[in-house]
N, C-alpha and C positions, 0 to 999 in steps of 0.2 A: 630527565623529562623536570627544568623548572616550571610551575603553574600559579597564578597570581588573582585571583580573583577580585577585581577595578569594580570602583563603587559606582554608583550608575548619575547620572544625570534623575532628576526628579519625572521630569516630563518628557520620558521614553519608552514606544511602546517592548521594552527592554525585563527579561527580568534576571536577565546573569548577563556577566561581561568575566572572558578567563584571558589571557596572550601568558604567555611565558619561548624558553628555547626549546627547541627537542635537538638534541644530540648527534642520531640515531637519521636524522633523515635535512643537519646541520642549514636548520632554518625558524627564524622563530613562526610563533604562529598562533589564531587570535578567532576568537568564539565568542558569538555574539547569540546569546539566547530566546528565545518570546517563547508565552505562553502557547499551544498550539490546539484552543478548543474546546480541546478533553480537561484540561488539566493538568498537561504532560508542556516538558516543557522541547524547543527543538530548535538546532542551532537556524538561525538565517544570515550568518558569517560565519565563514568556517573558512579561514584561511591561511598559508602556508601547508599545505598536504602534504604536495609537490617537493625532491630535494633540490633543497636550496634556494626556496622561489620567494623566502623574504630574507633577505640579509642583511636589512639592521635592524634596530630595535625603534624609530623612531618611522617606520618603514609599519613595525607592529601597528603601533601609536597610531597612525592615521588612522584605521576603522577603527580605531575604539574613540575617537570624540568627540562624534555625532549622538552614543550612546554613555560613555562616560565621562568623570572626574578627574583626570587623569593626578595621580599622584604624583609629589616632586622625585625629582630622585630615578623614577619608575624603568626612563631608559637602562638610565645610570645600572642599576638595578638588573636589570635581566642584559647589560654587554659583560658586568662582572661574572655573571652565571657561564654565559658561550665561553668569555671565557679559562671558568675552569676546568672545561670540561676537551679544551683545545688537546690534549696529552693523550686521551682517551680512543679506545679503541673497539671496537666492534670486535663483538665475542661472536660466537658461530650461530646461535640464535640469531640475532639480527643482522645476521651474513643471508644468510637463509633466508628474512626474512625483506630482506634489500633487492634480489637474486631475484624471490615471487613476485614481488610487483617492481624489476624491469620485467619479467615475461610480462605481468595481466597490461602494463605501458602499454608491450609493440603487439602487441594482438590491440590493443585499442586502437591504433594508432594507424594497426590494416584495416579495421569492419571502418 
């Protein structure tokens, strides 16, 4: 998994923003945090939690644009990180975790 902290714009409610590539889920992900009023950060944007949900770096970056100053080359960096993982395979723990998540999703859809 890759993870990059992205610089924030000056006039936003966010306290931190991150973007990266999650190889086991085969998705880019984005999290944008804000203060919850008790001094703790909470994610008010959290995308890329489902298998294959965000397919391109550009799609992930679109979630960040209202809150962040997007560094030049971020899209290319994320794409390179994805490409470096193309030959990687899930180990036993990742396979078990995916099976567990699939069962949870099936149960959620049934309810």
